[in-house]
C-alpha positions as CSV (number, residue, x, y, z in Angstrom):
1,M,-27.2,83.8,-9.2
2,N,-30.8,84.5,-10.1
3,T,-30.8,84.1,-13.9
4,T,-34.3,85.7,-14.4
5,R,-33.4,88.8,-12.4
6,S,-30.0,89.1,-14.2
7,V,-31.6,88.8,-17.6
8,Q,-34.0,91.6,-16.6
9,E,-31.1,93.8,-15.5
10,A,-29.2,93.1,-18.6
11,S,-32.2,94.1,-20.8
12,R,-32.5,97.3,-18.8
13,L,-28.8,98.2,-19.4
14,L,-29.2,97.6,-23.1
15,R,-32.4,99.6,-23.3
16,D,-30.7,102.6,-21.7
17,A,-27.5,102.4,-23.7
18,D,-26.5,104.6,-26.7
19,A,-23.8,102.1,-27.9
20,L,-23.0,98.4,-27.7
21,I,-19.5,96.9,-27.3
22,I,-19.5,93.2,-28.0
23,A,-16.6,91.3,-26.5
24,A,-16.6,87.7,-27.8
25,G,-14.5,84.7,-27.0
26,A,-14.5,81.1,-28.2
27,G,-17.8,80.4,-26.4
28,M,-19.6,82.6,-28.9
29,S,-18.9,80.1,-31.7
30,V,-19.9,76.9,-29.8
31,D,-23.7,77.3,-30.6
32,S,-22.7,77.4,-34.3
33,G,-21.4,73.9,-34.0
34,L,-17.8,74.8,-33.5
35,P,-16.5,72.9,-30.4
36,D,-14.3,74.5,-27.8
37,F,-10.6,74.6,-28.8
38,R,-9.3,72.6,-25.9
39,G,-10.0,69.1,-24.6
40,S,-10.3,65.6,-26.0
41,H,-13.3,66.6,-28.1
42,G,-12.1,70.1,-28.8
43,L,-11.7,71.7,-32.2
44,W,-7.9,71.5,-32.2
45,T,-8.0,67.8,-31.3
46,S,-10.6,66.9,-33.9
47,M,-8.5,68.6,-36.7
48,L,-5.3,66.7,-36.0
49,P,-3.8,65.1,-39.1
50,E,-3.7,61.3,-39.3
51,G,-1.0,59.8,-37.0
52,M,-0.9,62.7,-34.6
53,N,-2.5,62.9,-31.2
54,E,-3.4,65.5,-28.5
55,R,0.2,65.8,-27.4
56,D,1.1,67.3,-30.8
57,I,-1.2,70.3,-30.5
58,G,1.4,72.4,-28.6
59,S,3.9,72.3,-31.5
60,L,1.2,73.0,-34.1
61,T,0.2,76.2,-32.3
62,Q,3.7,77.7,-32.2
63,G,4.5,80.7,-34.4
64,D,7.4,78.9,-36.2
65,I,5.4,75.9,-37.3
66,F,4.8,77.1,-40.9
67,R,8.6,77.5,-41.3
68,R,9.6,74.4,-39.4
69,D,7.0,71.9,-40.7
70,P,4.7,73.6,-43.3
71,L,3.1,70.4,-44.5
72,A,2.0,69.4,-41.0
73,A,0.9,73.0,-40.3
74,W,-1.3,73.2,-43.4
75,R,-2.8,69.7,-42.9
76,F,-3.9,71.0,-39.5
77,Y,-5.0,74.5,-40.4
78,S,-6.6,73.7,-43.7
79,R,-9.2,71.7,-41.7
80,A,-9.7,74.8,-39.5
81,L,-10.2,77.0,-42.5
82,Q,-12.8,74.6,-44.0
83,V,-14.7,74.2,-40.7
84,C,-14.8,78.0,-40.2
85,T,-16.0,78.8,-43.7
86,Q,-18.6,76.0,-43.9
87,T,-20.1,76.6,-40.5
88,V,-23.2,78.9,-40.3
89,P,-23.2,81.6,-37.6
90,H,-25.9,80.8,-35.0
91,P,-29.0,83.1,-34.6
92,G,-27.4,84.8,-31.6
93,Y,-25.3,86.8,-34.1
94,Q,-28.5,88.2,-35.7
95,T,-29.9,89.1,-32.3
96,L,-26.8,91.2,-31.5
97,L,-27.0,92.7,-35.0
98,R,-30.6,93.8,-34.4
99,W,-29.6,95.3,-31.0
100,A,-26.8,97.2,-32.8
101,Q,-29.2,98.6,-35.4
102,D,-31.6,99.8,-32.7
103,I,-29.0,101.7,-30.7
104,R,-27.9,105.3,-31.6
105,H,-24.2,104.6,-32.2
106,G,-24.5,101.0,-33.2
107,A,-22.0,98.4,-32.1
108,F,-18.3,97.6,-32.3
109,V,-17.1,94.0,-31.9
110,Y,-13.9,92.9,-30.2
111,T,-13.2,89.2,-30.6
112,S,-10.5,86.7,-30.2
113,N,-12.2,84.4,-32.6
114,V,-10.5,83.9,-36.0
115,D,-13.5,82.4,-37.8
116,G,-14.9,85.7,-39.3
117,H,-18.4,84.8,-38.2
118,F,-19.4,88.3,-37.2
119,Q,-18.7,89.6,-40.7
120,R,-20.5,86.6,-42.2
121,A,-23.5,87.4,-39.9
122,G,-23.7,91.0,-41.3
123,F,-21.5,93.1,-39.1
124,A,-19.6,95.7,-41.0
125,E,-15.9,94.9,-41.5
126,E,-15.0,98.3,-40.2
127,R,-16.8,97.7,-36.9
128,V,-14.9,94.5,-35.9
129,V,-11.6,94.1,-34.1
130,E,-10.1,90.6,-34.4
131,C,-7.4,90.9,-31.7
132,H,-5.8,87.6,-32.7
133,G,-6.2,88.1,-36.5
134,S,-8.3,86.0,-38.8
135,I,-8.1,82.7,-40.6
136,N,-9.7,84.4,-43.6
137,F,-6.6,86.3,-44.4
138,M,-3.1,85.2,-45.3
139,Q,0.5,86.4,-45.0
140,C,4.0,85.2,-45.9
141,S,5.4,82.8,-43.3
142,R,8.8,84.6,-43.3
143,P,7.4,87.3,-43.7
144,C,9.1,89.0,-46.7
145,S,6.7,92.0,-46.8
146,P,3.8,93.6,-45.0
147,A,1.3,92.1,-47.5
148,I,-1.9,90.6,-46.1
149,W,-4.4,89.0,-48.5
150,S,-7.8,87.3,-48.5
151,S,-8.0,83.5,-48.3
152,S,-11.6,83.5,-49.7
153,D,-11.0,80.8,-52.3
154,L,-8.4,78.8,-50.4
155,A,-10.5,76.3,-48.5
156,A,-11.9,74.8,-51.7
157,S,-8.6,74.7,-53.6
158,L,-6.8,72.8,-50.8
159,G,-9.2,69.9,-50.9
160,D,-8.6,66.9,-48.6
161,A,-6.1,67.9,-45.9
162,D,-4.7,64.4,-45.5
163,R,-3.7,64.4,-49.2
164,L,-1.9,67.7,-49.2
165,T,1.7,67.6,-50.4
166,S,4.4,70.2,-50.1
167,A,3.9,71.0,-53.8
168,G,0.3,71.9,-53.3
169,L,0.7,74.2,-50.3
170,P,-0.2,77.9,-50.7
171,R,2.7,80.3,-51.3
172,C,3.5,84.0,-50.9
173,G,3.0,85.8,-54.2
174,C,5.9,88.1,-53.4
175,C,8.8,85.7,-52.6
176,G,7.4,82.2,-53.2
177,S,7.8,81.1,-49.6
178,F,5.0,79.2,-47.9
179,S,2.1,81.4,-46.8
180,R,0.3,81.1,-43.5
181,P,-2.9,82.4,-41.9
182,N,-2.8,85.9,-40.6
183,F,-3.6,85.1,-37.0
184,L,-1.6,85.2,-33.8
185,M,-0.1,81.9,-32.5
186,F,2.0,81.3,-29.4
187,S,5.6,82.8,-29.5
188,D,4.7,84.3,-32.9
189,S,7.3,86.9,-33.9
190,A,6.3,86.5,-37.6
191,W,2.6,87.6,-37.2
192,L,1.8,90.7,-39.1
193,G,-0.5,92.7,-36.9
194,A,-1.2,95.7,-39.2
195,R,-4.7,94.7,-40.0
196,T,-5.7,94.2,-36.4
197,F,-3.9,97.4,-35.3
198,A,-6.0,99.4,-37.9
199,Q,-9.2,97.8,-36.5
200,Q,-8.2,98.8,-33.0
201,L,-7.6,102.4,-34.1
202,R,-11.0,102.6,-35.7
203,Q,-12.6,101.3,-32.5
204,E,-10.8,104.0,-30.5
205,V,-12.1,106.7,-32.8
206,W,-15.6,105.3,-32.5
207,R,-15.4,105.1,-28.7
208,G,-14.7,108.9,-28.6
209,Q,-18.2,109.5,-29.9
210,I,-20.2,107.4,-27.4
211,R,-21.4,108.5,-23.9
212,N,-23.5,105.7,-22.4
213,P,-22.3,102.3,-23.7
214,V,-22.8,98.8,-22.4
215,V,-20.4,95.9,-22.9
216,V,-21.8,92.5,-23.7
217,E,-19.0,89.9,-23.1
218,I,-19.8,86.4,-24.4
219,G,-18.0,83.2,-23.9
220,A,-14.7,84.7,-22.9
221,G,-12.7,82.2,-20.9
222,L,-9.8,82.4,-18.5
223,A,-7.2,80.3,-20.3
224,V,-6.3,83.0,-22.8
225,P,-8.1,86.0,-21.2
226,S,-7.5,88.6,-24.0
227,V,-11.3,89.4,-24.4
228,R,-12.1,89.2,-20.7
229,M,-9.3,91.6,-19.9
230,F,-10.4,94.0,-22.6
231,A,-14.0,94.0,-21.4
232,E,-13.0,94.7,-17.8
233,S,-10.4,97.4,-18.8
234,L,-13.2,99.6,-20.3
235,R,-14.7,100.1,-16.9
236,M,-18.2,100.4,-18.4
237,P,-21.4,98.6,-17.5
238,L,-20.8,94.9,-18.3
239,I,-23.0,92.0,-19.1
240,R,-21.0,88.8,-18.8
241,I,-22.4,85.7,-20.4
242,N,-20.5,82.5,-19.8
243,P,-21.5,78.8,-19.2
244,R,-18.7,78.3,-16.6
245,D,-16.7,81.4,-15.7
246,A,-19.5,83.9,-15.2
247,E,-18.3,85.5,-12.0
248,I,-18.1,89.3,-11.9
249,G,-16.9,91.8,-9.3
250,E,-19.6,93.4,-7.1
251,G,-21.1,96.5,-8.7
252,A,-19.3,95.9,-12.0
253,G,-22.3,94.7,-14.0
254,V,-24.5,91.6,-14.5
255,A,-23.2,88.0,-14.7
256,I,-25.4,85.3,-16.4
257,R,-24.4,81.7,-16.5
258,G,-25.4,79.9,-19.8
259,S,-24.6,79.5,-23.5
260,A,-24.4,82.4,-25.9
261,L,-27.5,81.6,-27.9
262,E,-29.7,80.7,-24.8
263,I,-28.9,83.8,-22.9
264,L,-29.0,86.2,-25.8
265,S,-32.4,84.8,-26.7
266,R,-33.7,85.3,-23.2
267,I,-32.4,88.9,-23.0
268,D,-34.0,89.6,-26.3
269,E,-37.3,88.3,-25.1
270,A,-37.1,90.5,-22.0
271,L,-36.3,93.6,-24.2
272,V,-39.3,92.9,-26.4
273,A,-41.5,92.6,-23.4
274,Q,-40.2,95.8,-21.8
275,R,-40.9,97.7,-25.0
276,K,-44.5,96.5,-25.1
277,S,-45.2,97.4,-21.5
């Protein structure tokens, strides 16, 4: 894999495109200081409440955890909410935003990340699909209704996760049951997907207007391959950026091994050089 040659090819694909589809997995957030979710130094492990260990992560990611053990769930996910809201999106987001602004039909984002960093970086809410939902929105844990609401002030009000008590947990304004983040967990029959489904519909309408798009897939792993499968299903020119799993089928596009920020910066430099020549 010749990285320099691949970067040049990627910049050519971007230069000739009339639209940009950004498909981003967990690897997109790593350069912002958010660790990968899995492993002994991963985000899930580092957020475990006192007295729990890595073996407990499986139960905390099941869809019924907010009904079965809401206090343990909120001690875990309040940390995630605080980390996601306090972390600043890395400069690679701004690079993608500039590319979008320079292309005729702009960009649409499809991401499995629940951190809301694309919106915080300046991408329009109506141009983002969060296929697993978002930690920045809440719903009833039962759920009693289709209501979904913002969690914008929640991180500050929850305070120290280890000091949370059942009396201080957030509750549904409709029925008084405990609330939960509006993102998809494993075996999660309670997740309300209406917000995500509306995002997907807007993307489909937008895709009907474009003729020569390019897909930039960033940090999409194989463990939960939602983003990777989406990018490949489009059957469009694909630029795959990944530090480990960068392989791509012959003739399907360009594969570049490296971190999101590093490779986006190198492609951007190539684009600038091509425009000057």
